N, C-alpha and C positions, 0 to 999 in steps of 0.2 A: 566522838565529835572532834573535828579539826577544821572548822570553818574560818578561823582567823578572826580578825577584828571587823565584823560586819554588823550593821544595825539590826539585822534580823536574827541574830544569834539566839536571843532569848526565846523568840517564837519557835525557832527550830528545836531548841532544847525542850520546850514544852511539848511539841509534837512527838519528839523522840522518847518522851517518858510516858506515852500512852499506848494503848492497843497491844499490850503484852510485850513492849520493847523495854530494854534496860540499857541505860547509858553507863558504860564501864568507866569512861574517862573523858574529860574535856582536855584535849591536847593543845599545848600552847605553840608548838612548832613542829617541823617535820621530824626532828630527832626524837621528840616525845612520841610522835605518832608511830614511827618505826619501832621504837622500843616497846610500845604497848602492843603493836601487832605481833612482835616476836614472842610475846607471852601467850599468844593464842587465846586470849580472853574474849576477843571480839570477833564477830563474823562480818560486820559491816562497818565502814567508816563513812561519815558524812564530811565532805570537803567542799571548799569553794576556792575561787581564784584569789581570794584575799589571803590564803595561807602561803606565806613566803617560802619559796623553795620547792613548791609543788611542781613536779615535772613528770615526764614519761617514765624515767627510771625509778622514781619513787613509787609510782603506781605499779610498776613491774615487780618491785620488791614486796609490795603488799600482796600481789597475786601469789608470789612464792610462799607467803605465809597463809595462803588461802583466805585472804580478807578481800571482800568485794568493796568497790568504791562507788558511792552515790554522790554526784555533784549537785549542790544546792545553789540556785541562782535566783536573782530577783525576777527575771523574765526569761522564759524558755527560748525566746527568739533573739536574745541579746548576744553580744560579742563574747561575753563570759561563757555562755552556754556553748557557743561554737568552739571556744578554746578548750573547754573541758572535754568535748567530743574528740578533738584532735589529740589531746593528751591520752585519751583512752579509758575514761571512766565507764563503769558498767551500766549506769543509769543516771538520769538527770531529773531533778525535782524542782519545780518553781515554788517560790514562797506562797503564791496564791493558791497552791494546791497541797498545802502541808497536811491537810486532813487525810490525804491519800498515802502518807508515808508508811503506815503499817502494811498496807497491801503491796506497795512497791518493794518494801524490804522483803516480804514473803516471796514475791515473785523472783527477786534478785537472788535470794538464798536458794531457791529451788533450781534456778539456772546455774548458780555457782559462779565464782569469779572467772572471767575469761582469761585463760593462760596466754592466748595469743592476742595482744592488744589491737592488732590490725584487724582482727575479726570481732572486736568488741561492738561494732556496729554504731549506729547513730542513735544514742539513747534519747528518749523523749520523757515528758513528765509523767507518762503513764506506765509503760512497760519496757522501755529501753529497746524497742525493736527497730529494725532498719539496718542498712549497710552503707558504710562510707569508708573509703580508703583514706590514707594519710593526707592526700592532697585535696580531698573533697570531690574527686571525679570518679569516673568509672574505669576500673582496671581493664586494660585491653592489651597492653604490650606483653611480650614474652621475655622470660628470663632464662639465660643459659649460663650455667656454672661450669667453669673449667678447673678441674682439680686433678691431683695426682700425687704420687708418693714423693718422699724426699729424694735429693740427688739431682735436682734441676733437669727433669725430663723434657722441659720445653713448654710448661704451662703458659707462661707469659707470651711467648712467641705465637702459640696457637691462638690465645685469646685475642691478641692484637690483629693477627692475620685474619681470623674469622670476622672480627669487627670491621676491618677494612673492606672485606668482600661484601658484607651485608650493606655497608654504606655505599659501596660502588653499585650495588643492585637497586639503589634508590630507597632503602629503608632507613628511617631515622634510628640511629644507633648510639648507644652509650657504653663505654668501658668503665667499669667500677673496679679499681684496684683494691681488693679486700684482703690482700695477703698481710696477715698480722705479724709475719716474721721478716719479710723483706720484699716489699712491693717495688716494682721496677718499671711500671708503665710510663711514668713521667720521664725517666732517664732514657728509655728506649725511643721516645718521641722527641727528645731534645727540648723538653719543657723546663723552664725554671721552676725548681721545686721549693719555692719560698714558703708556701703554705699549703696545707693539705685540703683539697676540696672535699674529701670524704669526711674529715673531722669537722669542717665547717658545716656540712650538711647534717652531721650527727648532732651538733650543738643546736641547730635550728629545729631538728626533729624533737629533741629533748624538751624544747620550750613550746612545742606544738605549733611552730611557725613555718614548718617546711611545706611548700607546695611546688608545683611544677616550675613556676617562674624562679623561685629561690634555688631549686636544684639546678636549673639551667645556668643560673648566675655563678654557682660554685664550680661548675664544670668548665673545662677549657675546650673551645671549639677548634677542632682540627680541620674540619671541612663543613660545608653547610649541612651535612647529614651525619657527622661523626663528632661526638663529644667524649672527653675523658675526665673522669673524676679521680684525681690523683690520690694516692694512698698515704700511708703513715710516713712522716718524715723520719721517724726513728721507731724501731720495733718496740721500745719500752712504753710507747704511748698506746698500746693495745687496749688498756683499760678504758680509754675514751670511746671505744667502738663496742658497745654492748650488743648482744643479740637483738634486743628489742628495738634499738635505734637503727641497726642495719635493716631490720624488717620494715621499718617505716620508710627508710630510704628506697628500698626496692618497690614498695607499694607506690610510692610517688613516681619512681622511674617508669613504672608500667604506664602511667598516665601521660608521660612526657615522650617516650620513645617506643618505636615498634619492637626493638630488640635491645635488651640490656645484657651485656656479657660481664661475668664476674671472674676476675683473676683471683683464685682462692689460695690460701695457705695450705701446706701439705698435711698438717696434723689435725686429727679429729679425736684424739684421746681426751678424756675428761678426768685428768689427774686430780682436779680440785675436789671431786666427789669422794676420792679415796683419802685425800690429805686432810679434809676438813669435815667436821660433823655439823657445821652450820653453812648457810648460804655464803658462797664466796664468788668473786669475779672469775669468769671462765675465759681463759685466753682463746681457746679453740671454739668457744660458743658461737662466735661470728661465722666461722667456717661451716659449722654444722647448720646454722640458720640459713646460710647461702645455699647449701645443698638441699635442704628441705624445702625451701621456697622456690627453687628453680623448676622450670617446666622441662628442662633437659639438663642432664649432668654428663659432661664429657670427662672421662678419666684418662689422663695422658700418662703413658709409660714409655721408657726407652726400650729399644729392640735388643740390647745386649743382655747377656746372662744376669748381670747384677740388676739392671733395670727391670727385667721381666720378673725377677724374684721379688723386688720391691713392689711391683705392680700387683702381683698376686696377693701379697700380704696386705696391701692397701685395699684391695677389693674385699678381703675377708674382714678388715676393720670396718669398712663402710657398711657391710651387711649387718654388723653388730650395732654400730652407733646410729645408723640411719637406715633401718630395714625397709622403709617405704620407698627409698630412692632406687630407681632403675638405671644403673650405670650404662653408658655407651662408651666402649673402650676404643681408644685411639692409640696405636703404637707408633711412636715417633722415632726419628733418626734411623730408619731402615737403610742398610747399606750392604752391598754385595760382599764386602770383606768378612762379614760374619758367617757366610756360608750357609745361611738358612733361607728358605723360600718363605713367602707370605703364608702359604698353606701350612708349612711346618709350625710357624709361630701361632697361627690361628688355632690349629688343632691342639697345640700344647695349652694355650690359654683356656680354650673351651673345656678340655679334659680336666684341668686343674681347678678352674673357678666356675665352670658352667655358665660362662658369659662369652658371647661372640665378639670378635674384634670387628668393629664397624669400619675402620679406615686405617690404612697404613700411610704414613707420611715419610717421604724420603729424606735422608740426611743431605742438607744443602748448606754447608758452612759458608760458602762464598756469598750466597744471596743473603744469608742472615748477617754476616759481617758487614756487608754493604749497607743493609738497612740500619744496623745499629750505629755505624759510624756517621751516616747521613741523617740520623734521627727521623727516619721515615718507616712506613709500613712496607711489607713486601709488595703489596699491590701498587704502591707508588713508585718504588725504586727498582723492582725486579719482577714485573708482572708476568714475564715469560718464563721465570724459573720453575723448576720442577716442583719445589715446595709450594710456591704460590698457586700453581695449577691444581695441586692436590687439595689445598685449603679451599680453593674455589669449589671443587666438587663436594667437599664436606659441608661447606656453608649452604650450597644449593640443596643438598639432601636434608639438612636441618630445617631450612626454610620451608621445604615441602612438608616435612613431618609436623612442623609447628603450625601449619596452615597460613603461612605468610605469603602474601602476593608480592611479587617482585617486579620491578620495571626492567626493561632491557638495559644491559650495562653500557655505559658511555665510555668512549676511549679514555684510558687513563692519562695519556699524554696531554689531553686538553683540560685537565682539572687544575684549578688554582689552589694553592695551599693558603691556609689562614696565616695571618701575621703572628708575631710574638712567639715564634719558635726559634731556638738558638742551637 
């Protein structure tokens, strides 16, 4: 039990001591709760909003210890019940129905603690059934993750280019800079990087307060149909972006935008599982979560020998760490000086990794430099460049495969840019 200082604690304790249940410990705070959970003495914890420090990450750590959480509230229709649902408890019990606690515990134990808190559903006072995403709405938007090996193959350029095309096609679009090693989206767009929109959204998600309006407020508007959630201001702040919080942000983004594009870090190795025999923060956990939650995963690699070698190793690592992900390979920086045709590269990648190359993107340093210096996307400053045209074809193909309906593109020259960009 860890219900905090509530007037119904004694009644809950009495109910929890009947029907074959055994109370292992009455925890005074979150630290006491997590320490008890780590001993694996308990299978269920009863919590309430009166427990100081209770948040999404605490419930995620309980799940790692295979401990399910039941929220106890005075009224199942109250704001406290809604908050506990957003935090991700496995079930909710109202004080007026304490006699049903043994049955609720039995059903919760049979179901087991939900490892994915965004799939924990909308618990009620009976069986914890129902579905609710992090913002309380219906998930409808699509998520596209752009990933690739180390060596700067062009992940950020491809992400921003695709987002700009989707936006230009009339789709509400958001770019989430989820690179835990070196995000660059804010700098590429000339945005003041005073605070991280991603970390602000993560803090709101951890408190169970993140919804569509909050997420929109934390993002920067580039145009009426394009928002950017800026990334980490320093790479050492990766600990603030846990997998469970990024998952909540993505679920909320689905309710806000038709397309959400993730600029992911390069690494998917889980060194922490080798280095620690207990649960530890995972720096690459956010990247793996992004890949697993995405509706489409683009793997970007460079066309040169070093880049192709890294691409093939990255595909092999991805198959081990995220076997359910179906990668869509994009070979970037293709140039005649390499002496290889697209067919040569495609057959090599297919023969080595058994994955087809979906798109070849030409090397276009002049257009990329112009966009970077001006703080604009390729669609804004170089719509006729060969790279912009290739990204347009790739975005159109993705939109079709994801079932997105697009509006006719408007002339780029007639668009007005949002203020507050420098």
